[in-house]
C-alpha positions in Angstrom: -18.6 -20.4 -3.3 -15.5 -22.9 -3.9 -12.2 -22.3 -2.5 -10.5 -22.6 -5.9 -13.2 -20.0 -7.1 -12.1 -17.8 -4.5 -8.8 -18.1 -5.2 -9.1 -17.6 -8.6 -10.9 -14.2 -8.1 -8.4 -13.3 -5.7 -5.5 -14.0 -7.7 -6.7 -12.8 -11.4 -7.7 -9.7 -12.8 -11.0 -9.2 -13.6 -12.4 -8.3 -17.3 -14.9 -6.1 -15.9 -12.2 -3.0 -16.0 -14.5 0.0 -15.6 -14.9 -0.8 -11.8 -12.2 -1.0 -9.1 -11.7 -4.3 -7.3 -14.1 -4.2 -3.7 -12.4 -4.0 -0.7 -12.7 -7.8 -0.3 -10.7 -8.3 -3.5 -8.3 -5.7 -2.9 -7.3 -5.8 0.8 -5.9 -9.3 0.7 -4.5 -8.2 -2.7 -2.7 -5.3 -1.2 -1.6 -7.8 1.5 0.0 -9.7 -0.7 1.9 -7.2 -2.7 3.3 -5.9 0.4 4.1 -9.4 1.6 6.3 -9.7 -2.1 7.4 -5.9 -1.5 8.2 -6.4 2.6 9.8 -9.7 1.6 12.4 -8.1 -0.6 13.1 -6.0 2.4 13.0 -8.8 4.9 15.5 -11.1 3.2 18.0 -8.3 2.3 18.3 -5.8 5.3 19.8 -8.5 7.4 21.9 -9.6 4.8 23.3 -5.7 4.3 23.2 -5.1 8.7 24.7 -8.8 9.4 26.8 -9.8 6.3 27.9 -6.3 4.8 28.2 -4.8 7.8 25.8 -0.8 7.4 23.9 0.7 9.9 20.2 -1.2 10.7 19.2 2.4 9.6 20.9 2.8 6.4 19.7 -0.6 5.3 16.5 -0.2 6.2 16.3 3.2 4.4 17.9 1.3 1.5 15.5 -1.5 1.1 12.7 0.9 1.6 13.4 3.0 -2.1 13.4 -0.3 -3.9 10.4 -2.1 -2.1 8.0 1.0 -2.7 8.8 0.5 -6.8 7.8 -3.2 -6.3 4.8 -1.9 -4.5 4.0 0.8 -7.0 3.5 -2.0 -9.8 1.9 -4.6 -7.9 -0.7 -2.2 -6.5 -1.3 -0.2 -9.9 -1.6 -3.4 -12.2 -2.6 -6.0 -9.9 -4.4 -5.0 -6.8 -6.3 -1.9 -7.6 -6.4 -2.6 -11.2 -5.8 1.2 -12.5 -4.5 0.4 -15.9 -6.2 3.7 -16.9 -4.8 6.1 -14.7 -1.5 7.9 -15.9 1.4 6.1 -14.5 4.2 8.7 -13.8 1.8 11.0 -12.2 0.6 7.9 -9.9 4.5 7.1 -9.0 4.7 10.4 -7.9 1.6 10.3 -5.8 3.4 6.7 -4.5 6.3 8.5 -3.9 4.2 11.1 -1.5 2.9 8.1 0.0 6.2 5.9 0.3 7.7 9.1 2.7 5.0 8.8 4.7 5.2 5.0 4.8 9.5 5.4 5.3 8.9 8.5 8.1 6.3 6.1 10.3 8.1 2.8 9.4 11.5 4.3 10.0 10.3 6.4 13.1 8.8 3.1 14.7 11.5 1.1 13.6 13.7 3.7 15.7 11.3 4.0 18.7 10.6 0.6 19.2 14.6 -0.6 19.3 16.3 2.5 20.8 13.5 2.8 23.4 11.5 -0.1 24.0 14.5 -2.4 23.6 13.2 -4.6 20.8 15.3 -6.1 18.4 15.5 -3.8 15.0 14.0 -7.0 13.0 10.9 -7.3 15.6 10.6 -3.5 15.7 10.3 -3.6 11.2 7.4 -6.8 11.7 5.5 -4.3 14.1 6.3 -1.5 12.3 5.0 -2.4 9.0 2.2 -3.9 10.0 0.7 -0.9 11.9 1.9 1.5 8.9 0.2 -0.9 6.4 -3.3 -0.8 8.0 -2.9 3.1 9.0 -1.5 4.8 6.5 -0.2 2.7 3.0 -3.7 0.6 2.2 -6.1 3.6 2.7 -3.8 6.3 0.8 -3.0 4.4 -2.0 -6.9 3.2 -2.5 -8.1 6.8 -2.2 -5.1 9.2 -3.0 -2.5 7.4 -5.7 -5.4 5.5 -7.5 -8.0 7.6 -7.2 -9.8 10.0 -9.9 -10.5 12.5 -7.3 -14.2 11.2 -6.7 -13.6 9.4 -3.9 -12.9 5.8 -4.6 -10.5 4.2 -7.2 -11.2 5.7 -10.3 -14.5 7.2 -9.0 -16.6 4.0 -9.9 -17.8 2.8 -6.5 -21.4 3.1 -5.7 -22.3 6.0 -3.8 -25.3 6.3 -1.6 -28.7 5.9 -3.0 -29.7 9.4 -4.4 -26.3 10.7 -4.5 -24.6 11.3 -8.3 -21.1 10.7 -7.8 -20.3 13.6 -9.9 -22.3 16.1 -7.3 -20.7 17.6 -4.7 -22.2 17.5 -0.9 -24.5 20.0 0.2 -23.1 22.2 2.9 -24.4 22.0 6.6 -26.8 24.6 7.5 -26.2 27.1 10.0 
C-alpha cells in the first residue's frame, strides 16, 4: 500500500458503514481528533492564564468543556463513524467520559504542578497523553459509540464459534 493510499484511508470515511473502522484506522484518527481538541486547549489555556489573568485551573476547566464538544463531533462522525447511534445519548455518554477525563487530567495537572514542580504546561501535556491512552480512547470506543455488544456498534468479528449476540458461558464451579 502506498503512502498516498494509507493517507487516503486514514483521512476519508469508508463507504462500508455497517462496520466500524478497525483499531489501525480508529486509533490514529482518535489521536488526530484529540490533537485538534487539545490544540484548542493548548492555545487558549496560556492566553487565559498569561494574558487574561485567570487561575490556571479555571483556564484548564473552561477549555476542557469546549474541547469535549469538539472531540464528540470528531469522534462520532469521523473516528468511529457512528452515524447510526442516537447523538443525544452518545453525547450524554461523552460527557461522562469527559467527566472522568476532567477528573484525571485536572488531578494529574494539579499534582504534577504542585507536588512534582513541573510547569503547568508540561503537566498539561503529560496528563493528556496518559489519560488519552488509559481512559479516553478505550472508553469512547467501547462505551460511548458501542451498541452494547462489546465493540463499536457490535459489528467487530467475534472469536470463532461465538455469536456476537450470545452470552458467554458461565464458568462451572
